[in-house]
C-alpha positions as CSV (number, residue, x, y, z in Angstrom):
1,X,-5.0,-9.1,-10.4
2,X,-1.4,-7.3,-11.5
3,X,-2.8,-5.2,-13.6
4,X,-5.8,-4.0,-11.0
5,X,-2.3,-3.0,-8.8
6,X,-0.7,-1.4,-11.6
7,X,-3.9,0.8,-12.2
8,X,-4.4,1.8,-8.4
9,X,-0.7,2.7,-8.6
10,X,-1.7,5.3,-10.9
11,X,-5.2,6.4,-8.6
12,X,-4.5,9.6,-6.8
13,X,-1.3,9.6,-4.4
14,X,-2.0,12.7,-2.3
15,X,-4.6,13.0,0.0
16,X,-7.4,15.7,0.0
17,X,-8.5,17.9,3.0
18,X,-10.9,15.5,5.3
19,X,-13.4,16.4,8.4
20,X,-11.9,17.3,11.7
21,X,-14.1,15.1,13.5
22,X,-12.3,11.4,13.9
23,X,-15.2,9.3,13.1
24,X,-16.5,11.7,10.1
25,X,-12.9,11.7,8.7
26,X,-12.6,8.2,8.6
27,X,-15.7,7.4,6.9
28,X,-14.6,10.0,4.5
29,X,-11.3,8.3,4.0
30,X,-12.9,5.0,3.4
31,X,-15.5,6.2,1.0
32,X,-12.6,8.0,-0.8
33,X,-10.5,4.9,-1.1
34,X,-13.3,2.9,-2.5
35,X,-14.4,5.7,-5.3
36,X,-10.7,6.2,-6.4
37,X,-10.2,2.6,-6.8
38,X,-13.4,2.0,-8.6
39,X,-12.3,5.1,-10.9
40,X,-8.9,3.8,-11.2
41,X,-10.4,0.7,-13.8
42,X,-13.1,2.9,-15.3
43,X,-15.8,4.9,-13.6
44,X,-18.8,4.5,-16.4
45,X,-22.4,5.4,-15.4
46,X,-22.8,6.8,-11.8
47,X,-25.6,4.5,-11.1
48,X,-24.0,1.3,-12.1
49,X,-20.7,2.0,-10.1
50,X,-22.7,3.1,-7.1
51,X,-24.9,0.3,-6.9
52,X,-22.3,-2.3,-7.4
53,X,-20.0,-0.5,-4.3
54,X,-23.4,-0.8,-2.1
55,X,-22.4,-3.7,-0.2
56,X,-18.4,-2.3,0.3
57,X,-20.0,1.1,1.3
58,X,-22.4,-0.2,3.7
59,X,-19.6,-2.2,5.5
60,X,-17.9,1.2,6.9
61,X,-21.5,3.4,6.7
62,X,-23.2,0.8,9.1
63,X,-20.7,1.4,11.6
64,X,-21.3,5.3,12.0
65,X,-24.2,6.5,13.8
66,X,-26.4,8.6,11.5
67,X,-25.6,11.9,13.2
68,X,-22.1,11.5,12.0
69,X,-22.9,10.3,8.6
70,X,-25.3,13.4,8.3
71,X,-22.6,15.7,9.5
72,X,-20.2,14.2,6.6
73,X,-23.1,14.8,4.0
74,X,-23.0,18.6,5.2
75,X,-19.5,18.8,5.3
76,X,-19.0,17.2,1.8
77,X,-22.0,19.7,0.6
78,X,-19.7,22.4,1.5
79,X,-16.7,21.2,0.1
80,X,-18.6,20.7,-3.6
81,X,-19.6,24.2,-3.2
82,X,-16.3,25.4,-2.6
83,X,-14.6,23.6,-5.5
84,X,-17.0,24.8,-7.7
85,X,-20.9,23.1,-7.5
86,X,-22.2,20.9,-10.5
87,X,-19.2,19.0,-11.3
88,X,-20.8,18.8,-14.9
89,X,-20.8,22.9,-15.1
90,X,-17.6,23.2,-13.7
91,X,-16.2,20.6,-16.0
92,X,-17.6,22.5,-19.1
93,X,-16.4,26.1,-17.7
94,X,-13.0,24.4,-17.1
95,X,-12.5,23.6,-20.9
96,X,-13.8,20.1,-20.9
97,X,-10.8,19.1,-19.0
98,X,-11.4,16.4,-16.3
99,X,-7.8,16.7,-15.0
100,X,-9.6,20.3,-13.7
101,X,-12.2,19.0,-11.7
102,X,-10.6,16.0,-10.4
103,X,-10.9,16.8,-6.8
104,X,-14.4,17.6,-7.4
105,X,-15.5,14.7,-9.3
106,X,-14.3,12.5,-6.3
107,X,-16.3,14.7,-3.5
108,X,-19.2,14.3,-6.0
109,X,-19.0,10.7,-6.3
110,X,-18.4,10.0,-2.7
111,X,-21.4,12.1,-1.9
112,X,-23.1,10.1,-4.2
113,X,-22.2,6.4,-2.6
114,X,-23.0,8.1,1.1
115,X,-26.4,9.0,0.1
116,X,-27.3,5.6,-1.4
117,X,-25.6,3.9,1.7
118,X,-27.9,6.7,3.9
119,X,-30.9,5.1,1.7
120,X,-30.0,1.6,2.1
121,X,-29.1,2.0,6.2
122,X,-32.3,0.2,7.2
123,X,-30.6,-3.2,5.1
124,X,-27.4,-3.2,7.7
125,X,-26.9,-6.7,9.2
126,X,-27.9,-6.6,12.8
127,X,-24.6,-7.9,13.9
128,X,-23.0,-4.2,12.6
129,X,-23.5,-1.8,15.1
130,X,-22.6,1.8,15.1
131,X,-19.4,2.3,16.9
132,X,-18.9,5.4,19.2
133,X,-15.3,6.6,17.7
134,X,-15.2,4.7,14.1
135,X,-11.2,4.1,13.0
136,X,-12.5,3.1,9.6
137,X,-12.6,-0.5,7.6
138,X,-10.3,0.6,4.5
139,X,-7.8,2.9,6.3
140,X,-5.3,2.2,8.9
141,X,-4.7,4.1,11.4
142,X,-4.0,4.4,15.6
143,X,-3.5,0.5,14.9
144,X,-1.0,-2.2,15.5
145,X,-0.6,-4.1,12.5
146,X,1.3,-7.0,10.6
147,X,2.6,-6.8,7.4
148,X,3.4,-10.0,5.5
149,X,5.1,-9.9,2.1
150,X,7.4,-12.2,-0.6
151,X,8.8,-12.0,-4.1
152,X,11.4,-12.2,-6.3
153,X,14.6,-10.1,-7.0
154,X,17.2,-9.9,-9.6
155,X,20.8,-9.0,-8.1
156,X,23.8,-7.2,-9.3
157,X,26.9,-8.4,-7.3
158,X,30.3,-6.6,-6.9
159,X,32.5,-8.9,-5.2
160,X,36.4,-7.7,-5.2
161,X,36.9,-6.7,-8.9
162,X,34.5,-9.3,-10.2
163,X,30.8,-8.5,-10.8
164,X,28.4,-10.6,-11.7
165,X,24.5,-11.4,-11.5
166,X,22.2,-13.7,-9.8
167,X,18.2,-14.3,-8.9
168,X,16.2,-15.5,-6.0
169,X,13.5,-14.4,-3.5
170,X,12.4,-13.3,-0.4
171,X,9.8,-13.4,2.4
172,X,9.1,-10.8,5.2
173,X,7.6,-10.5,8.4
174,X,7.1,-7.2,10.1
175,X,5.1,-5.6,13.0
176,X,4.4,-2.0,13.0
177,X,2.0,0.8,14.5
178,X,0.2,2.7,12.2
179,X,0.2,6.6,13.0
180,X,-3.0,9.2,13.1
181,X,-2.2,10.3,9.3
182,X,-1.7,6.3,8.2
183,X,2.3,6.6,7.8
184,X,3.5,3.6,10.2
185,X,6.9,2.2,11.8
186,X,7.8,-1.5,11.6
187,X,10.3,-3.9,12.5
188,X,10.9,-7.4,11.2
189,X,12.8,-10.0,9.5
190,X,13.4,-10.8,5.9
191,X,14.4,-14.1,4.6
192,X,16.3,-14.3,1.2
193,X,17.6,-17.0,-0.9
194,X,19.6,-16.8,-4.2
195,X,21.0,-18.7,-6.8
196,X,23.9,-18.1,-9.3
197,X,26.8,-19.5,-11.4
198,X,30.1,-17.8,-10.2
199,X,33.0,-17.1,-11.9
200,X,36.1,-18.7,-11.0
201,X,39.7,-17.7,-11.1
202,X,40.0,-17.8,-15.1
203,X,36.4,-16.0,-15.4
204,X,34.8,-19.5,-16.4
205,X,31.4,-20.2,-14.5
206,X,31.6,-23.0,-12.0
207,X,28.5,-25.0,-10.6
208,X,25.2,-23.7,-9.2
209,X,26.1,-21.8,-5.9
210,X,23.1,-21.2,-3.1
211,X,23.1,-18.3,-0.7
212,X,21.3,-17.0,1.9
213,X,20.2,-13.6,3.4
214,X,18.7,-12.7,6.8
215,X,17.9,-8.9,7.1
216,X,16.3,-7.2,9.7
217,X,15.0,-4.2,8.9
218,X,13.6,-1.1,10.4
219,X,10.8,0.4,8.1
220,X,9.0,3.9,7.8
221,X,5.8,3.6,5.4
222,X,4.6,7.1,4.1
223,X,1.1,6.7,3.2
224,X,-0.9,8.5,0.4
225,X,-4.3,7.6,-0.7
226,X,-4.4,4.3,-2.1
227,X,-0.2,4.0,-2.3
228,X,2.8,4.5,-0.3
229,X,6.6,5.0,-0.4
230,X,8.5,2.6,2.4
231,X,12.0,3.4,3.1
232,X,14.1,1.3,5.3
233,X,17.3,0.4,6.8
234,X,19.0,-2.5,9.1
235,X,21.3,-5.4,9.7
236,X,22.3,-8.1,7.1
237,X,23.5,-11.7,7.3
238,X,24.8,-13.7,4.3
239,X,25.8,-17.2,4.0
240,X,26.5,-19.7,1.1
241,X,26.5,-23.2,1.2
242,X,30.0,-23.3,0.9
243,X,29.7,-23.1,5.0
244,X,26.5,-22.9,6.2
245,X,27.7,-21.7,9.7
246,X,29.8,-18.8,8.7
247,X,27.7,-15.6,8.7
248,X,29.1,-12.4,7.0
249,X,27.6,-9.3,8.3
250,X,26.4,-5.7,6.8
251,X,24.1,-3.4,6.2
252,X,20.9,-2.8,4.4
253,X,19.1,0.2,2.9
254,X,16.1,0.4,0.5
255,X,13.2,1.9,-0.9
256,X,9.7,0.4,-2.3
257,X,6.8,2.4,-3.8
258,X,3.9,-0.2,-3.4
259,X,-0.2,0.4,-3.5
260,X,-2.8,-1.3,-1.4
261,X,-6.2,-2.8,-2.5
262,X,-9.5,-2.6,-0.3
263,X,-9.9,-4.8,2.6
264,X,-10.8,-8.3,1.5
265,X,-12.0,-10.0,4.5
266,X,-9.7,-9.0,7.3
267,X,-6.5,-8.3,5.1
268,X,-5.7,-5.8,2.8
269,X,-3.8,-7.4,-0.4
270,X,-1.3,-5.0,-2.1
271,X,1.9,-4.9,-4.3
272,X,5.0,-3.1,-4.1
273,X,8.5,-2.5,-6.2
274,X,11.5,-2.2,-4.2
275,X,15.5,-1.7,-4.9
276,X,17.8,-2.0,-2.3
277,X,21.6,-1.3,-1.7
278,X,23.4,-4.0,0.7
279,X,26.9,-4.3,1.8
280,X,28.7,-7.1,3.5
281,X,32.3,-7.4,5.0
282,X,33.7,-10.8,5.1
283,X,36.9,-12.7,3.9
284,X,36.3,-10.3,0.4
285,X,33.8,-7.4,0.6
286,X,30.4,-8.1,-1.4
287,X,28.1,-5.1,-2.8
288,X,25.0,-6.3,-4.2
289,X,22.0,-4.1,-5.9
290,X,18.8,-5.7,-5.7
291,X,15.7,-4.9,-7.7
292,X,12.4,-7.0,-7.4
293,X,8.5,-7.0,-6.6
294,X,6.4,-8.5,-4.2
295,X,3.0,-9.4,-3.1
296,X,1.5,-8.0,0.5
297,X,-1.2,-8.5,3.0
298,X,-1.4,-6.1,5.9
299,X,-3.7,-7.4,8.6
300,X,-4.8,-4.8,11.5
301,X,-4.7,-5.9,14.8
């Protein structure tokens, strides 16, 4: 699974041009995500890939009125013509370099999966009906969202003149609002724990010491096609087993780069790599740099 997410991270980051009409735009973004994620692990034969994607494709297209689907098909035809027409001919004319026909190839494949879905529209389950304004199944826009995450961290600590390392993990719960372009703003809480063998005054390592951190971040997520970048900042409280009732306060800033897979039932699974800087003031100031990876689940409300 981790390898799959790594491949998704390498998929297209920037969004291509999309139709202006909200429903057509949402359907295009859905199909574009499905195509690019499928291609990240190797596309192969068109017919085989398109058939393998049909169930997921229908989960989107069945919710869109036929007129809107046809309008998207016409838009795709116009875009394909604007980008060079037949993708094989364009590939040959551009020196048989796939990178030079990347956008055209994605548009062509989106057109293929849309055409196949249109042919199978009669197979749509009766409980899935067209929506007046379709907002997408594989994208999160104009919605509130809950994001759950958790993972491990390596920590470099500077306390006074002493430098040390420790390791731990953290879990977070965020509530956010997704904007019209897919970007989002979140607030929430992260609780983490770490363990280390701190040095004494003689430089010798003592007994195992447990520490706990509570972070209240504000997070801004910049969303691309299948990936995203997060910037965050907020308050941190830190305590150790020396005195669990004593909290030192400080600041937290961080950044993360992540990717989301396609919807699985009602959640979007994903993974992210993050780094943070934290400064805590107490009897002796502590500076921490944390690096780690986490899994994430996004739930649209």
